[in-house]
MIVOFI-987840 format. One record per residue (C-alpha): x, y, z; residue in three letters. Coordinates in Angstrom, 2 decimals, m for minus. Layout:
! MIVOFI-987840
ATOM|u|v|w|residu
ATOM|X|Y|Z|Ala
...
This chain:
! MIVOFI-987840
ATOM|u|v|w|residu
ATOM|m57.07|0.56|m66.41|Met
ATOM|m56.52|m2.69|m64.47|His
ATOM|m59.25|m1.54|m62.00|Asn
ATOM|m57.03|1.14|m60.47|Ile
ATOM|m58.78|3.83|m58.41|Asp
ATOM|m57.62|7.18|m59.84|Ile
ATOM|m58.44|8.93|m56.55|Thr
ATOM|m55.67|6.81|m55.00|Lys
ATOM|m52.95|8.11|m57.32|Thr
ATOM|m50.49|10.99|m57.12|Tyr
ATOM|m48.39|12.80|m59.71|Cys
ATOM|m45.14|14.77|m59.46|Asn
ATOM|m44.24|17.53|m58.98|Pro
ATOM|m46.06|17.30|m55.66|Thr
ATOM|m49.18|19.53|m55.52|Pro
ATOM|m48.82|21.64|m52.38|Leu
ATOM|m51.13|24.53|m51.40|Pro
ATOM|m49.82|28.09|m50.99|Asp
ATOM|m46.36|27.63|m52.44|Tyr
ATOM|m44.10|30.08|m50.56|Pro
ATOM|m42.25|32.96|m52.15|Leu
ATOM|m38.66|32.39|m53.24|Gly
ATOM|m36.23|33.46|m50.52|Arg
ATOM|m33.89|35.20|m52.95|Asn
ATOM|m36.69|37.39|m54.34|Cys
ATOM|m36.18|39.50|m51.21|Phe
ATOM|m32.44|39.98|m51.81|Arg
ATOM|m31.40|43.13|m53.63|Glu
ATOM|m29.38|42.41|m56.73|Gly
ATOM|m29.94|38.65|m56.70|Trp
ATOM|m30.01|37.51|m60.35|Pro
ATOM|m33.34|36.05|m61.38|His
ATOM|m35.62|36.63|m64.36|Arg
ATOM|m38.80|37.19|m62.35|Ala
ATOM|m40.14|36.87|m58.82|Asp
ATOM|m41.02|33.27|m58.15|Tyr
ATOM|m42.18|30.70|m55.61|Arg
ATOM|m40.24|27.71|m54.38|Glu
ATOM|m40.13|24.65|m52.18|Thr
ATOM|m37.04|22.46|m51.97|Ala
ATOM|m34.71|20.49|m49.66|Asp
ATOM|m37.45|18.34|m48.06|Pro
ATOM|m37.18|16.75|m44.65|Thr
ATOM|m39.99|14.27|m43.94|Val
ATOM|m40.98|12.56|m40.67|Ile
ATOM|m43.29|9.50|m40.63|Phe
ATOM|m45.23|9.32|m37.38|Glu
ATOM|m48.63|7.92|m36.32|Asp
ATOM|m49.56|7.17|m39.92|Gly
ATOM|m48.80|10.71|m41.14|Lys
ATOM|m46.07|12.31|m43.15|Trp
ATOM|m44.80|15.70|m41.98|Tyr
ATOM|m42.96|17.61|m44.69|Leu
ATOM|m40.57|20.49|m43.91|Tyr
ATOM|m39.25|22.15|m47.09|Pro
ATOM|m37.30|25.36|m47.46|Ser
ATOM|m39.21|28.65|m47.29|Cys
ATOM|m41.25|28.42|m44.14|Gly
ATOM|m44.12|25.97|m44.46|Met
ATOM|m44.85|22.69|m42.74|Val
ATOM|m47.12|20.32|m44.66|Tyr
ATOM|m48.71|17.11|m43.44|Trp
ATOM|m50.85|14.36|m44.93|Thr
ATOM|m52.76|11.32|m43.72|Glu
ATOM|m53.68|9.89|m47.13|Asp
ATOM|m50.23|10.62|m48.69|Tyr
ATOM|m51.89|12.57|m51.54|Ile
ATOM|m53.55|15.70|m50.14|His
ATOM|m51.53|18.05|m47.95|Trp
ATOM|m52.60|20.42|m45.20|Lys
ATOM|m50.26|23.21|m44.16|His
ATOM|m49.36|26.06|m41.85|Lys
ATOM|m46.55|28.57|m41.55|Lys
ATOM|m43.78|27.43|m39.26|Met
ATOM|m42.91|29.41|m36.15|Glu
ATOM|m40.25|30.69|m36.40|Pro
ATOM|m41.13|31.42|m40.01|Tyr
ATOM|m38.47|30.59|m42.60|Asp
ATOM|m35.51|30.37|m40.24|Cys
ATOM|m33.20|29.28|m43.06|Gly
ATOM|m32.81|27.10|m46.13|Tyr
ATOM|m32.94|23.31|m45.77|Ala
ATOM|m34.65|22.89|m42.39|Pro
ATOM|m34.16|19.57|m40.63|Thr
ATOM|m36.57|18.29|m37.97|Val
ATOM|m36.06|15.19|m35.85|Val
ATOM|m37.91|13.59|m32.95|Lys
ATOM|m35.48|13.15|m30.05|His
ATOM|m36.17|12.40|m26.37|Asn
ATOM|m39.89|12.94|m26.99|Gly
ATOM|m39.34|16.46|m28.38|Lys
ATOM|m38.88|17.85|m31.90|Tyr
ATOM|m35.65|19.62|m32.78|Leu
ATOM|m35.36|22.08|m35.68|Leu
ATOM|m32.19|23.37|m37.32|Leu
ATOM|m31.64|25.13|m40.68|Ala
ATOM|m28.82|26.75|m42.62|Cys
ATOM|m26.97|29.18|m40.30|Ser
ATOM|m29.81|29.08|m37.75|Ser
ATOM|m30.00|28.47|m34.04|Glu
ATOM|m31.55|25.24|m32.79|Met
ATOM|m35.23|25.16|m31.86|Tyr
ATOM|m37.42|22.75|m29.91|Ile
ATOM|m41.12|21.91|m29.77|Ser
ATOM|m43.51|19.44|m28.15|Asp
ATOM|m45.30|18.97|m31.50|Ser
ATOM|m44.14|18.27|m35.06|Pro
ATOM|m46.23|21.30|m36.09|Leu
ATOM|m44.54|23.66|m33.63|Gly
ATOM|m44.40|26.32|m32.43|Asp
ATOM|m40.63|25.95|m32.06|Phe
ATOM|m38.68|27.88|m29.42|Lys
ATOM|m34.99|28.70|m29.63|Ser
ATOM|m32.59|26.82|m27.36|Ile
ATOM|m29.56|28.64|m28.74|Gly
ATOM|m26.79|28.17|m31.31|Pro
ATOM|m24.61|25.13|m31.80|Leu
ATOM|m21.61|25.27|m29.45|Ile
ATOM|m18.28|23.67|m30.35|Ala
ATOM|m16.18|21.87|m27.70|Pro
ATOM|m14.03|25.00|m27.31|Asp
ATOM|m17.11|27.15|m26.57|Gly
ATOM|m17.42|29.04|m29.84|Arg
ATOM|m20.72|29.36|m31.71|Glu
ATOM|m21.01|27.29|m34.89|Val
ATOM|m23.21|27.79|m37.94|Lys
ATOM|m23.68|25.04|m40.49|Val
ATOM|m25.21|24.71|m43.95|Asp
ATOM|m27.63|22.00|m45.10|Asp
ATOM|m27.83|20.43|m41.64|Pro
ATOM|m29.36|17.04|m40.86|Met
ATOM|m30.17|15.87|m37.31|Leu
ATOM|m30.30|12.13|m36.68|Phe
ATOM|m31.51|10.47|m33.48|Ser
ATOM|m30.25|6.90|m33.38|Asp
ATOM|m32.13|3.95|m31.92|Thr
ATOM|m29.80|3.98|m28.89|Asp
ATOM|m30.78|7.58|m28.07|Gly
ATOM|m27.57|9.21|m29.28|Arg
ATOM|m27.85|12.33|m31.45|Leu
ATOM|m25.80|13.26|m34.52|Tyr
ATOM|m25.35|16.23|m36.83|Leu
ATOM|m24.44|16.06|m40.52|Tyr
ATOM|m23.88|19.05|m42.80|Cys
ATOM|m22.13|20.35|m45.89|Gly
ATOM|m23.02|22.60|m48.79|Cys
ATOM|m20.24|22.66|m51.38|Gly
ATOM|m17.23|20.51|m50.68|Gly
ATOM|m17.46|17.47|m48.43|Gly
ATOM|m20.08|16.10|m46.05|Ile
ATOM|m19.19|16.45|m42.35|Lys
ATOM|m20.58|15.02|m39.15|Gly
ATOM|m20.25|14.89|m35.38|Cys
ATOM|m22.07|13.66|m32.29|Glu
ATOM|m24.18|16.05|m30.21|Leu
ATOM|m24.97|15.80|m26.51|Asp
ATOM|m28.17|13.80|m26.31|Arg
ATOM|m29.42|15.84|m23.35|Asn
ATOM|m28.06|19.24|m24.43|Glu
ATOM|m28.49|19.03|m28.20|Pro
ATOM|m26.82|22.35|m29.01|Thr
ATOM|m23.57|21.00|m27.54|Lys
ATOM|m21.14|19.38|m29.99|Met
ATOM|m19.21|16.54|m28.33|Leu
ATOM|m16.48|16.74|m30.99|Thr
ATOM|m15.51|19.02|m33.84|Glu
ATOM|m17.08|18.35|m37.21|Leu
ATOM|m15.06|15.83|m39.22|Ser
ATOM|m15.22|14.93|m42.90|Val
ATOM|m17.35|11.86|m43.60|Met
ATOM|m16.46|11.93|m47.30|Phe
ATOM|m15.60|14.50|m49.96|Asp
ATOM|m16.61|14.75|m53.60|Tyr
ATOM|m14.76|12.43|m55.97|Asp
ATOM|m15.11|13.66|m59.52|Thr
ATOM|m12.37|11.34|m60.75|Glu
ATOM|m14.25|8.15|m59.89|Asn
ATOM|m17.87|9.38|m59.67|His
ATOM|m18.72|10.91|m63.03|Val
ATOM|m22.21|11.94|m61.85|Trp
ATOM|m20.66|14.30|m59.28|Glu
ATOM|m19.01|16.44|m61.97|Arg
ATOM|m20.46|19.88|m62.64|Met
ATOM|m22.65|20.65|m65.67|Gly
ATOM|m25.80|19.29|m67.27|Asp
ATOM|m23.73|16.49|m68.78|Trp
ATOM|m21.13|16.24|m65.99|Asn
ATOM|m18.60|17.81|m68.32|Glu
ATOM|m16.63|19.71|m65.65|Asp
ATOM|m14.75|17.66|m63.08|Gly
ATOM|m12.91|20.57|m61.48|Ser
ATOM|m15.40|20.77|m58.59|Tyr
ATOM|m18.70|19.47|m57.24|Ser
ATOM|m21.32|21.12|m55.09|Trp
ATOM|m21.89|18.12|m52.80|Val
ATOM|m24.63|18.90|m50.28|Glu
ATOM|m27.93|17.82|m48.74|Gly
ATOM|m26.80|15.09|m46.31|Ala
ATOM|m29.44|12.71|m44.93|Trp
ATOM|m29.05|9.72|m42.61|Met
ATOM|m31.31|6.68|m42.95|Tyr
ATOM|m30.87|3.56|m40.83|Lys
ATOM|m32.07|0.12|m41.94|Arg
ATOM|m31.30|m2.78|m39.63|Gly
ATOM|m27.67|m2.32|m38.64|Asp
ATOM|m26.72|m0.35|m41.78|Thr
ATOM|m26.41|3.42|m41.91|Tyr
ATOM|m27.03|5.15|m45.25|Tyr
ATOM|m25.58|8.66|m45.48|Leu
ATOM|m27.17|10.05|m48.62|Thr
ATOM|m26.07|13.22|m50.37|Tyr
ATOM|m26.55|15.03|m53.67|Cys
ATOM|m24.50|16.73|m56.36|Gly
ATOM|m23.24|18.37|m58.51|Pro
ATOM|m25.51|21.38|m57.88|Gly
ATOM|m29.17|22.34|m57.82|Thr
ATOM|m28.88|24.32|m61.07|Glu
ATOM|m27.95|21.27|m63.19|Trp
ATOM|m30.30|18.68|m64.71|Ile
ATOM|m27.64|16.16|m63.64|Ser
ATOM|m28.52|16.87|m59.97|Tyr
ATOM|m28.94|13.46|m58.35|Ala
ATOM|m28.84|11.52|m55.06|Met
ATOM|m26.23|9.00|m54.02|Gly
ATOM|m25.07|7.45|m50.75|Ala
ATOM|m22.31|5.97|m48.66|Tyr
ATOM|m23.07|3.21|m46.17|Lys
ATOM|m21.49|1.89|m43.01|Gly
ATOM|m22.05|0.14|m39.69|Lys
ATOM|m21.55|3.21|m37.52|Ser
ATOM|m23.21|6.67|m37.70|Pro
ATOM|m19.79|8.32|m38.10|Leu
ATOM|m18.23|5.76|m40.44|Gly
ATOM|m16.01|4.37|m41.80|Pro
ATOM|m17.94|4.69|m45.06|Trp
ATOM|m18.14|2.62|m48.22|Glu
ATOM|m19.41|4.19|m51.46|Tyr
ATOM|m22.77|2.69|m52.41|Met
ATOM|m22.39|1.12|m55.86|Lys
ATOM|m25.93|1.96|m57.00|Thr
ATOM|m25.18|5.69|m56.69|Ser
ATOM|m26.76|7.78|m57.99|Pro
ATOM|m29.90|5.86|m57.10|Phe
ATOM|m32.18|8.78|m58.03|Met
ATOM|m31.48|10.67|m61.27|Ala
ATOM|m33.37|12.03|m64.30|Lys
ATOM|m32.23|14.56|m66.91|Arg
ATOM|m35.37|15.36|m68.90|Asp
ATOM|m39.07|16.18|m68.72|Gly
ATOM|m41.13|18.09|m66.18|Ile
ATOM|m39.39|16.41|m63.24|Val
ATOM|m35.64|16.47|m63.64|Lys
ATOM|m32.56|16.85|m61.48|Gly
ATOM|m33.92|14.97|m58.42|Pro
ATOM|m31.45|15.99|m55.72|Gly
ATOM|m31.41|17.32|m52.14|His
ATOM|m33.96|15.31|m50.19|Gly
ATOM|m34.49|12.48|m47.74|Cys
ATOM|m35.26|8.79|m47.36|Ile
ATOM|m38.27|8.12|m45.17|Val
ATOM|m40.52|5.26|m44.17|Asp
ATOM|m44.11|5.02|m45.35|Gly
ATOM|m47.14|2.81|m44.72|Pro
ATOM|m46.88|m0.95|m44.97|Gly
ATOM|m43.12|m1.09|m44.60|Gly
ATOM|m42.52|0.95|m47.75|Thr
ATOM|m39.59|3.34|m48.12|Val
ATOM|m39.71|6.61|m50.10|Trp
ATOM|m37.33|9.20|m51.47|Ala
ATOM|m38.44|12.84|m51.34|Phe
ATOM|m36.34|15.10|m53.53|Tyr
ATOM|m35.84|18.57|m54.95|Thr
ATOM|m36.56|18.91|m58.66|Cys
ATOM|m37.36|21.24|m61.56|Cys
ATOM|m35.07|24.14|m62.25|Met
ATOM|m37.68|26.62|m63.46|Cys
ATOM|m37.85|29.96|m65.27|Tyr
ATOM|m37.17|32.41|m62.43|Gly
ATOM|m33.72|31.05|m61.68|Gly
ATOM|m31.90|28.06|m60.27|Lys
ATOM|m33.64|28.29|m56.89|Phe
ATOM|m37.17|28.16|m58.34|Glu
ATOM|m37.68|24.52|m57.43|Arg
ATOM|m40.35|21.94|m56.68|Arg
ATOM|m40.60|18.66|m54.76|Ile
ATOM|m41.33|15.08|m55.81|Gly
ATOM|m41.41|11.67|m54.16|Tyr
ATOM|m41.14|8.06|m55.30|Asp
ATOM|m40.61|4.63|m53.72|Pro
ATOM|m37.17|3.10|m53.31|Val
ATOM|m36.04|m0.43|m52.56|Gly
ATOM|m32.89|m2.36|m51.69|Phe
ATOM|m30.95|m4.89|m53.77|Asp
ATOM|m29.29|m8.10|m52.64|Glu
ATOM|m26.29|m6.12|m51.38|Asn
ATOM|m28.47|m3.82|m49.31|Gly
ATOM|m27.89|m0.90|m51.70|Asp
ATOM|m30.68|1.59|m52.35|Ile
ATOM|m32.34|1.23|m55.76|Ile
ATOM|m35.04|3.22|m57.51|Ala
ATOM|m36.54|3.06|m60.99|Thr
ATOM|m36.51|6.83|m61.65|Ser
ATOM|m38.06|10.08|m60.58|Ala
ATOM|m41.57|10.01|m62.08|Thr
ATOM|m43.86|12.58|m63.66|Glu
ATOM|m46.86|10.46|m64.68|Ile
ATOM|m49.53|9.17|m62.26|Pro
ATOM|m48.34|6.68|m59.67|Gln
ATOM|m50.06|4.59|m57.02|Leu
ATOM|m50.23|6.43|m53.72|Ala
ATOM|m48.41|5.10|m50.67|Pro
ATOM|m50.53|2.44|m49.05|Gly
ATOM|m51.82|1.07|m52.38|Val
ATOM|m50.26|m2.22|m53.41|Leu
ATOM|m48.29|m2.01|m56.68|Pro
ATOM|m49.89|m3.76|m59.64|His
ATOM|m48.09|m6.99|m60.64|Pro
ATOM|m47.86|m5.82|m64.28|Glu
ATOM|m47.42|m2.09|m63.79|Leu
ATOM|m45.44|m1.79|m60.56|Gly
ATOM|m46.17|1.61|m59.03|Asn
ATOM|m47.29|3.07|m62.37|Asn
ATOM|m51.03|3.81|m62.46|Ala
ATOM|m51.31|2.63|m66.05|Gly
ATOM|m52.23|5.97|m67.61|Ile
ATOM|m50.04|8.24|m69.72|Val
ATOM|m50.06|11.83|m71.02|Pro
ATOM|m52.54|12.29|m73.86|Leu
ATOM|m51.81|15.96|m74.56|Thr
ATOM|m48.02|16.07|m74.60|Gln
ATOM|m46.56|17.59|m77.79|His
ATOM|m50.00|17.71|m79.42|Arg
ATOM|m50.42|21.13|m81.02|Asp
ATOM|m53.21|22.88|m79.09|Pro
ATOM|m55.55|25.58|m80.32|Val
ATOM|m55.52|28.67|m78.11|Glu
ATOM|m58.14|31.42|m77.99|Ser
ATOM|m55.29|33.96|m77.88|Ser
ATOM|m51.63|34.21|m77.01|Ala
ATOM|m49.35|36.93|m75.72|Ala
ATOM|m46.31|37.51|m77.96|Pro
ATOM|m43.97|34.53|m77.77|Gly
ATOM|m46.28|32.59|m75.43|Arg
ATOM|m48.08|30.25|m77.83|Asp
ATOM|m50.30|27.39|m76.72|Gly
ATOM|m47.71|24.75|m77.60|Ile
ATOM|m45.72|25.88|m74.56|Tyr
ATOM|m48.38|24.34|m72.29|Ala
ATOM|m47.85|20.90|m73.78|Thr
ATOM|m44.13|20.92|m74.60|Asp
ATOM|m42.89|19.03|m71.52|Asp
ATOM|m40.84|21.96|m70.18|Ser
ATOM|m40.86|23.92|m66.92|Met
ATOM|m39.39|27.11|m68.40|Ile
ATOM|m42.01|27.80|m71.08|Thr
ATOM|m45.71|28.58|m70.76|Trp
ATOM|m48.81|29.55|m72.67|Trp
ATOM|m50.06|33.00|m71.78|Gln
ATOM|m53.30|34.34|m73.25|Pro
ATOM|m53.63|37.94|m74.36|Ser
ATOM|m54.55|40.23|m71.44|Pro
ATOM|m57.74|41.35|m73.26|Asp
ATOM|m58.98|37.77|m73.74|Asp
ATOM|m62.19|37.64|m71.62|Pro
ATOM|m62.24|33.83|m71.29|Glu
ATOM|m59.01|32.15|m72.40|Pro
ATOM|m59.28|28.60|m73.69|Thr
ATOM|m56.74|25.99|m74.68|Leu
ATOM|m58.06|23.08|m76.73|Thr
ATOM|m56.23|19.85|m77.53|Val
ATOM|m57.77|17.66|m80.23|Asn
ATOM|m57.19|13.92|m80.43|Phe
ATOM|m57.48|14.08|m84.22|Glu
ATOM|m55.56|10.87|m84.92|Phe
ATOM|m57.49|8.83|m82.35|Ala
ATOM|m60.49|7.97|m84.51|Ser
ATOM|m62.24|6.20|m81.64|Gly
ATOM|m61.29|8.77|m79.02|Gly
ATOM|m59.19|8.36|m75.88|Leu
ATOM|m60.20|7.47|m72.32|Asp
ATOM|m59.44|10.33|m69.90|Ile
ATOM|m58.93|9.86|m66.17|Phe
ATOM|m57.01|12.75|m64.57|Ser
ATOM|m55.27|16.06|m65.26|Ala
ATOM|m52.29|18.09|m64.06|Arg
ATOM|m52.02|21.85|m64.34|Ile
ATOM|m48.87|23.80|m63.49|Ile
ATOM|m49.55|27.54|m63.37|Trp
ATOM|m47.22|30.46|m63.99|Arg
ATOM|m47.96|33.56|m61.89|Asp
ATOM|m47.13|36.11|m64.59|Val
ATOM|m46.63|39.53|m63.03|Gly
ATOM|m45.78|38.28|m59.54|Leu
ATOM|m44.07|41.27|m57.95|Asn
ATOM|m43.19|41.26|m54.27|Ile
ATOM|m42.24|44.94|m54.11|Lys
ATOM|m45.57|46.02|m55.61|Lys
ATOM|m47.49|43.46|m53.52|Asn
ATOM|m48.76|41.71|m56.66|Tyr
ATOM|m49.22|38.31|m55.08|Met
ATOM|m50.24|34.87|m56.32|Ala
ATOM|m53.60|33.33|m55.53|Gly
ATOM|m56.17|30.83|m56.80|Pro
ATOM|m57.08|30.46|m60.46|Phe
ATOM|m60.66|29.59|m61.40|Lys
ATOM|m61.14|27.23|m64.32|Tyr
ATOM|m62.95|24.24|m65.78|Val
ATOM|m61.75|21.32|m67.88|Ile
ATOM|m64.13|20.05|m70.54|Glu
ATOM|m64.13|17.06|m72.86|Ala
ATOM|m65.85|16.57|m76.22|Met
ATOM|m67.77|13.38|m77.01|Asp
ATOM|m68.14|11.77|m80.44|Lys
ATOM|m71.23|13.87|m81.14|Glu
ATOM|m69.02|16.97|m80.64|Glu
ATOM|m70.81|17.96|m77.45|Lys
ATOM|m68.75|19.39|m74.59|Trp
ATOM|m68.99|18.03|m71.02|His
ATOM|m67.48|19.47|m67.85|Thr
ATOM|m65.14|16.85|m66.41|Val
ATOM|m63.58|19.09|m63.71|Leu
ATOM|m65.25|22.17|m62.25|Asp
ATOM|m62.99|24.61|m60.40|Lys
ATOM|m65.05|27.66|m61.31|Ser
ATOM|m65.45|28.56|m57.62|Asp
ATOM|m61.91|27.59|m56.63|Asn
ATOM|m60.53|29.37|m53.54|Thr
ATOM|m57.36|27.33|m53.04|Glu
ATOM|m53.99|28.53|m54.33|Asp
ATOM|m52.47|25.49|m56.05|Met
ATOM|m49.47|26.41|m58.17|Asn
ATOM|m49.44|22.74|m59.17|Ile
ATOM|m52.61|20.67|m59.14|Asp
ATOM|m53.38|17.06|m60.01|Tyr
ATOM|m57.00|15.93|m59.92|Leu
ATOM|m59.27|13.10|m61.14|Pro
ATOM|m61.56|13.87|m64.07|Leu
ATOM|m64.98|12.48|m64.78|Thr
ATOM|m64.03|9.41|m66.78|His
ATOM|m65.23|9.38|m70.38|Met
ATOM|m64.17|8.64|m73.93|Arg
ATOM|m63.01|12.01|m75.27|Ala
ATOM|m62.23|13.31|m78.75|Phe
ATOM|m60.84|16.62|m77.50|Ala
ATOM|m60.19|18.35|m74.18|Val
ATOM|m60.03|22.01|m73.31|Arg
ATOM|m59.08|24.24|m70.42|Leu
ATOM|m61.19|27.35|m69.83|Arg
ATOM|m59.75|29.98|m67.49|Ile
ATOM|m62.52|31.84|m65.65|Leu
ATOM|m60.71|33.87|m63.01|Gly
ATOM|m57.28|34.94|m61.79|Lys
ATOM|m55.65|36.83|m58.89|Pro
ATOM|m55.60|40.61|m59.09|Glu
ATOM|m52.57|41.98|m60.99|His
ATOM|m51.59|38.45|m62.10|Ile
ATOM|m51.90|37.18|m65.67|Glu
ATOM|m52.46|33.44|m66.05|Pro
ATOM|m49.68|31.39|m67.51|Gly
ATOM|m49.97|27.63|m68.04|Val
ATOM|m46.59|25.94|m67.81|Thr
ATOM|m48.11|22.51|m68.19|Asn
ATOM|m51.56|21.20|m69.10|Phe
ATOM|m51.60|17.41|m69.17|Thr
ATOM|m54.62|15.15|m69.41|Val
ATOM|m53.81|11.55|m68.54|Phe
ATOM|m55.54|8.46|m69.87|Gly
ATOM|m55.17|5.72|m72.42|Asn
ATOM|m56.53|4.17|m75.58|Trp
ATOM|m58.60|1.02|m75.39|Tyr
ATOM|m60.33|m0.57|m78.37|Pro
ATOM|m64.06|m0.01|m78.42|Glu
ATOM|m65.97|m3.21|m77.73|Lys
């Protein structure tokens, strides 16, 4: 394990308490397979050693250790998709898709309306996927665009709802030269691109205007950038684009997000990921470090889905930011105590976000057991991730999600079971959870579900125990 402290690791998708309900679940006739929860389109502020995270759907989250997140509902609650928050002139400005602008003295709000955006000719303006950027010289800028090109303009630094100029195109999609911007899981359709999610990051005297495409529904969703020496261009396409991309696994399609500073001079990309079962807007959030090459272009290894070192922990010289542990349960055929039709146990270990194991409703204590039958000396276990499915979630009937109660156990070489994680009294609603386990050499692991929210049947989209094999001394 290279002496890595597992309590100082994180794992994507980001575990956030009280995942909000999907916005489109409230829209009559909107096509989705089931009611769902979502977070996406993250804006993050780094201030006084804390990260403040503002995703779509109404929550603000914050963390001091960059692993565990506290939260509250924003006021106003859920004012629009893709909220952007920026500190400007000692205040905090908030803007979202088609919303008015809001202001607060605190990054946690409450935010009060200061009115709509006003164009130079006096008309009200609504924008999609906005991004507010306060430059080091005190000037304020707006970027936006959701389908088609990315636009920008300068705002009045003292009256931030006032646009000093009309919005102008910073750059448009270019499916002829940028294959990754073409529509489809394999970028097979170059007739259009849903370019969106602008974000401005300044490093030294270079401005990075990041964006994403070709659309949140595709596993090819990715982040790229243009760079320049002025906040409104001219712009040069960044050759390392897309710098964040991944087509497979639990975390895929890392798009619409932000670039933000972290502790110790580190820089991080937060991103939207995981097109899930309910529909293309059932999404999750992840984050990973980025760097810069000799040309000043943004580089990243990949979006990750195995344990990583938390921000503030120095990367290991051999492992980089990887914590040195890997999935032990993936694609191993588990033994389930029961299964609803078509919801076999293998769907909890199959590395997919659109399948899940679901026990039979009359199973009094569902269990899912994974044997390490080919590891004759056992495997060292260190941590676990569970991604739940809230089967039966129904907003109209008020069948709402809540905490699941469970334990994780491990079997020793004498075939005795030991509790390595006890959440039997759990009161926290964690749709995704990642937690350390009591470290031991295990020959099998099992999940026992002990309680569930009323009207909800437990589904396990992903059950992963992380660890490694080391020869016995």
